[in-house]
N, C-alpha and C positions, 0 to 999 in steps of 0.2 A: 556636699558637706555638714559636719556633725554643727547643732547650735551653741553658741555662744551663752554659756552659763550665769545667770548675774548672782553677783557675792554677795549676801548679807550677814551681820552679826546679831546675835544675839545681846542682850543689854550686859550679862559676863562677859561676853568675849569681849563688846565695845570698854568694859571698863578696864580689859587684860591690855588691849590697847594701846590706854592711856597712859600704863608704866614702860613701856617700850621703850628704849635707847630713839629717839627723833618723834616722839610725842610731842616734847617740850615744842619745837619749831613749830609745832600748828596750832600752838594757845593763843596765837593773835588774829589769826586768822581766818573770816570766812566761811563754811562749810559752803565748798562749789565754787570760789574765788579762782580756785587756780587750774588750768588744763591737766590734762594725765601729764604732759611733756613737764610742766614747770612743779607740778605735784615730785616727783621722777627724782628731776636736779635738788630739788631743798629737800629730798629725805636721801640722798644715795650717801654710804656708807654707811648707813646706818640698821639699827634690826628689823624697824617698823619698814623701811623703803627696800629690804630682802624680802620682808613678809609680804610686804604688797606687791611686789615682783614677781613671786610665790606664788601666790592668788591669781596674778592676770593668765599665768604659765594654765595653772587649773582650772580656771573659767575657759578654757578650752577643751582641754579631753580630763576629766573630773578621776575617771577611773585608770589613765595611762601614769601617773606617778606613784611612787614606792609608799605602800601602805606600810603601817608598824604595826595595828589593829584593825580589825571588827568586829562593831559589838554582834556577839553571837542572840543568832534569831533576825536578825535586821541586816539586811544586805546593803543597806544605802549608808549607815554607819561609818566611817571611817577614822582612823586618826593617822595623819600623815605628820613625814620631816619636812619643815617647810623653813629653811634657812636653819636657821638653829634653834627652831621653836616644832615642839609638838604642836599639831593643833587637829581637834576632833570636829570634823564638819559632817554634815547630814546632805546625800544627792538626791535631790527632786528633780527626775528627769521627764515627768508627766506634767508639770506645772506649766506656763506659758508667760514667761521666756519660763526654762528651767534654771532651778536653784539649787545656788548651794549656800547651807547655812552654817556658818561656822557657830562651834558651840562653846569652845574654850582653845586659850590659847598660853603652855605655859612651854617652859625650860623641860624637856626631856629626860626621863627617872634616868638616873646614873649607877 
């Protein structure tokens, strides 16, 4: 069984998360106060909720999803379509635990 990757966000990606549909639902909630199930229920049918569900799937198989682009010369930098968003992330399989670092989140270019 392959390891589950930990998903982390750069400051720029965290800022982009705050702009997504659904983020307003988290404004008055203390970080860590909700279980995963409660968080899913709270963010159901929002852009943020869809992104978090897609990131859950990505954490189990970071190489298996559709990749829109890969950074030239850097095998583990990828841009993938997660829900309705283009997400750029770096896969670091050699760390313990292995990590996916989300660097940018934006609407896909039209």
